[in-house]
PLY file of the C-alpha trace (Angstrom):
ply
format ascii 1.0
element vertex 133
property float x
property float y
property float z
element edge 132
property int vertex1
property int vertex2
end_header
-10.84 151.28 -58.33
-13.78 153.51 -57.55
-16.98 153.52 -59.65
-18.24 156.59 -61.43
-21.28 158.51 -60.29
-24.36 158.91 -62.47
-23.54 162.59 -62.96
-20.07 161.66 -64.22
-21.49 159.16 -66.70
-24.18 161.61 -67.87
-21.61 164.37 -68.42
-19.79 162.18 -70.97
-22.91 161.73 -73.12
-23.76 163.97 -76.07
-26.18 166.81 -75.25
-28.95 165.36 -77.43
-28.78 162.02 -75.60
-28.86 163.73 -72.17
-31.96 165.67 -73.25
-33.71 162.45 -74.35
-32.80 160.77 -71.05
-34.05 163.78 -69.07
-37.33 163.82 -71.04
-37.90 160.09 -70.42
-37.06 160.51 -66.73
-39.68 163.26 -66.46
-42.28 161.04 -68.18
-41.60 158.21 -65.73
-41.59 160.59 -62.77
-45.01 161.90 -63.76
-46.57 158.41 -63.88
-48.15 156.63 -60.97
-48.70 152.90 -60.69
-52.11 153.02 -59.09
-54.70 154.85 -57.06
-52.98 154.11 -53.74
-49.81 155.80 -54.96
-51.86 158.74 -56.22
-53.51 159.08 -52.79
-50.18 158.91 -50.98
-48.69 161.56 -53.33
-51.27 164.07 -52.13
-50.81 163.06 -48.48
-54.23 161.53 -47.87
-55.08 158.44 -45.86
-57.63 155.86 -46.98
-59.87 157.13 -44.18
-59.79 160.63 -45.72
-60.89 159.28 -49.09
-63.54 157.09 -47.46
-64.97 160.10 -45.67
-65.09 162.15 -48.88
-66.79 159.30 -50.75
-69.07 158.50 -47.80
-68.00 154.86 -47.73
-65.99 152.75 -45.29
-62.20 152.51 -45.40
-62.13 148.82 -46.49
-64.10 149.85 -49.60
-61.38 152.38 -50.46
-58.79 149.61 -50.11
-60.84 147.43 -52.45
-61.14 150.22 -55.04
-57.36 150.79 -54.93
-56.69 147.10 -55.63
-59.01 146.86 -58.64
-57.61 146.82 -62.14
-60.98 147.54 -63.78
-63.24 150.36 -62.57
-66.27 152.26 -63.71
-65.25 155.70 -64.88
-67.72 157.20 -62.40
-65.87 155.44 -59.55
-62.49 156.56 -60.86
-63.75 160.14 -61.27
-65.20 160.18 -57.71
-61.96 158.76 -56.28
-59.76 161.30 -58.10
-62.00 164.14 -56.94
-61.88 162.78 -53.36
-58.09 163.17 -53.37
-58.45 166.69 -54.72
-57.88 166.05 -58.41
-59.77 166.25 -61.66
-60.06 163.38 -64.12
-59.47 164.21 -67.78
-60.10 161.62 -70.48
-58.15 162.09 -73.68
-58.42 160.04 -76.87
-55.44 160.03 -79.20
-56.16 158.98 -82.78
-53.76 158.86 -85.70
-53.91 162.03 -87.81
-56.08 163.89 -85.26
-55.30 166.23 -82.39
-56.05 164.87 -78.90
-59.79 164.72 -78.20
-61.09 165.40 -74.69
-64.12 163.35 -73.67
-66.54 165.29 -71.50
-69.19 163.90 -69.15
-68.10 160.29 -69.61
-68.27 158.77 -66.16
-70.39 161.59 -64.72
-73.29 160.27 -62.70
-75.31 163.33 -61.78
-78.22 161.44 -60.19
-76.06 159.23 -57.95
-74.25 160.52 -54.90
-70.57 159.68 -54.25
-71.43 156.71 -52.02
-73.57 155.11 -54.72
-70.87 155.71 -57.32
-68.21 154.09 -55.14
-70.42 151.10 -54.28
-71.23 150.48 -57.93
-67.52 150.54 -58.79
-66.67 147.81 -56.30
-68.67 145.11 -58.07
-67.27 143.13 -60.93
-69.64 142.90 -63.85
-68.83 140.79 -66.85
-70.73 143.04 -69.25
-69.80 146.65 -69.80
-71.88 149.67 -70.56
-68.97 151.60 -72.03
-68.04 153.14 -68.70
-65.29 150.85 -67.51
-61.64 151.74 -67.84
-58.37 150.33 -66.74
-57.24 151.75 -63.40
-53.77 152.52 -64.75
-53.60 156.27 -64.19
0 1
1 2
2 3
3 4
4 5
5 6
6 7
7 8
8 9
9 10
10 11
11 12
12 13
13 14
14 15
15 16
16 17
17 18
18 19
19 20
20 21
21 22
22 23
23 24
24 25
25 26
26 27
27 28
28 29
29 30
30 31
31 32
32 33
33 34
34 35
35 36
36 37
37 38
38 39
39 40
40 41
41 42
42 43
43 44
44 45
45 46
46 47
47 48
48 49
49 50
50 51
51 52
52 53
53 54
54 55
55 56
56 57
57 58
58 59
59 60
60 61
61 62
62 63
63 64
64 65
65 66
66 67
67 68
68 69
69 70
70 71
71 72
72 73
73 74
74 75
75 76
76 77
77 78
78 79
79 80
80 81
81 82
82 83
83 84
84 85
85 86
86 87
87 88
88 89
89 90
90 91
91 92
92 93
93 94
94 95
95 96
96 97
97 98
98 99
99 100
100 101
101 102
102 103
103 104
104 105
105 106
106 107
107 108
108 109
109 110
110 111
111 112
112 113
113 114
114 115
115 116
116 117
117 118
118 119
119 120
120 121
121 122
122 123
123 124
124 125
125 126
126 127
127 128
128 129
129 130
130 131
131 132
């Protein structure tokens, strides 16, 4: 007896269920597990990111392994791979709110931002965020 393909199984489901499955698949497809995966998606090497941030490649590796980063470090990293970081707050009974300038460090250059993000401080100044992107 031969097994059925995914397409065969999907074709037997009601249309509404297929639409929900397709929507969830798209959500999962649009997620990345970490900064390294994000970098690979855009076809950049750690050396490319290091050059853009004006730091050494091992520092990029360290940033990618961290679970807790300063927003300024995350913003600099995302911009180094060619992206733009948007911070959105979702509150009950409110439309999504976009936070502006959080994590911007206008007086520090990219290398200072990246170096600051590689330390682990126990206290926060409101600028740390989980690296889950």
